[in-house]
Every structure is written in C-alpha cells, then in structure tokens.
N, C-alpha and C positions, 0 to 999 in steps of 0.2 A: 853637094858636099861643100862645106865652108873651107875656104882657103885662108890659112892663118897669115899669109903674106899680103893679104888684101885688107888694108886698114879700114877702108870704107865699109866693107862687108862685115868686118869684126865689130865696128861701132854700131852698125844697124842691128846685128845680132844681140849685142849688149843692151841696146835700147828696147828690143822686144822682151828680153828677160826682165828688165826693170818694169816694163808695162805689165807683165804677168804678175810680178810681186805686188804691184799697186792694186791689182784686181782681187786680192785676198779679202774676203769679207771680214768686217770688224769682229764678229763673234768668234771666228776661227783664230784671228790674231790674238784676241784676249785669252782664249783657251790655251793657246801655245805659250803665252807669257805666264799664265797661271801654272801650267805644268812645269815650266822652267824654274819657277820660284820654289817648287817642292824638291828640287834636285838634291838639296843638302839638309833636308828637314831632320834626319836622324842625327846629323852632326851637331845641330843646334839645340836639341832637347836636353834639358838637365835630367839626369837619370836618378830614379829613386834608389837611394843607398841604404836607407833605414826606415822601417815602419814598425812602431811599437805593437801593432796588431799581429805582427808575425812572430813576436816573442811570446813563448808559451804562457808565461804568467800574466802577461798584459791582456790576454784575450778572455778575461773573466767577465761573464755576463753581469750587468748591473754595476760595473765598476764606474766610479766617478773620476777616475784618473784621466787626464787629458791624453789625447793621441799625439804621439811624437813622430814627426816625419823629417827626413833629411834628403835633399837632392843635391847633386853636384855635377859639374862639368868643368874641365880644364882650369882648375884653380879657383872656381867660383862655387860657393856652397850656399844653400838656403836651408835653414833650420826652422821648423814650424812646431808650435804647440797649439793643438786644435781642441777647443771645447765647443759646447752648443752655442755660446753667446759671442765668442770672439776667437780670432786666430792671432797669436802672437808670433812674431818671427824675427829672425836676424839673418842678414846676408853677410857673407864673409868672402872677400876682404871687406872690412868695415869702411863704408863711405855712403854718401847719400844715394839712394836709388828711388826710382819710381816703381812702386809695386802694384800690379794689377791682378785681380782675380776675375775669372770669367767662368760662367756656367754654360752648360750645353745649350741653353735657350738664348745665349748671346748677351745676357745681363753682365754688366761689368762694374767693378768698384776699383778705384785707384787711390792710393795714399802715398805719401812721401816718407821714406825711411830716413832717420836722422843720420848724423855723421858716423854713428856707431853701427849703422846698418839695421837698426832696430825699428820695428813698426808694429802696429795693431790694426787689424781690419775686421770688419763684420763679415761673417760667412754668408754665402748665397746658397740657395737650395740646389740640390742635384750634384752631379759630377762637376769638379772644379779643375781648373789649371791656373797656374801662377805665371806671371811674367815679371822679370826684373829688367829694368832699363836704366842704363847709365850712359849718357851721351848718345852716341849713335848705335851702341850695342844693346841688343835685347836678347835675353835667353828665357826660354819657356820650359815649364815642366810638362810632363805627360799628364793626361787626365787622371784624377783620383776621385774616389767616392768617399766623402767625409761622413 
C-alpha cells in the first residue's frame, strides 16, 4: 500500500503512471483525439430552417424553379438558391466569408463571398454540405441532396 506521507514513494508512483501514458500506441491516441473532436458536433451544425421542396406548391414535377434553402445557427444564416448549373448564396450577417462545398466523395470547391456575403459556386454531384469560414470560426451545414 502506498503511503501518502512518503514523498519518494509518491514520486516513483507518479513516474510509473507517466511511463504507462507514454506507452499508449499512436493509433489509440489519434482515435481518442478524433472522438473528442466530435463532442460538440451538433452544436456547430447549421440547421435547415427552410426547404422549398417541402412547400406543397414547389414540389411540382418538371418545374424549372430553383430550389431555395435556408440554414441557421446562433445569429448566422445561409440562404441558397440552387439550380442545375450554379448555387447562388448569401451569408448573413453580411461580411466576407470563405464558402466551401463538399460532396460525399470528398471533392471540394471553395469561393470567397464578397462584403455583402454574396457568392456563386458550381455544384458538385451527390449529397453536399456547405461550410462558412470567417477568421477562426467555421460553421457547417448538414448533408443535403441537391
């Protein structure tokens, strides 16, 4: 049994504990760090607040109307107009943003939104998600099928 009034024994026990921590394999350490990174993923996702496909009159087959989508989180909104050739968007509040779209295959496209938060980007095939970055802050949308 360890005696807590024995400084030498306590330091030896702490040294053994640190040696055990150093023996953790890199793949386990990386897995733990990756799991920790996901702890607040739901808090950081912009939520879909409007989709024109969910409005009864917009879901007409063969309609040439663009699809309208809105995402928001904590005072930040992303408004999108989606057609077959382009995605037009605006981020609110208005300021320059780096806008990235990514598909499930990992392909990415990035553009810069102007001072008004307005941008145009070419769509990618498959389910997409968007990311808005301003300074150190990045907010992502959930995956959507365009």
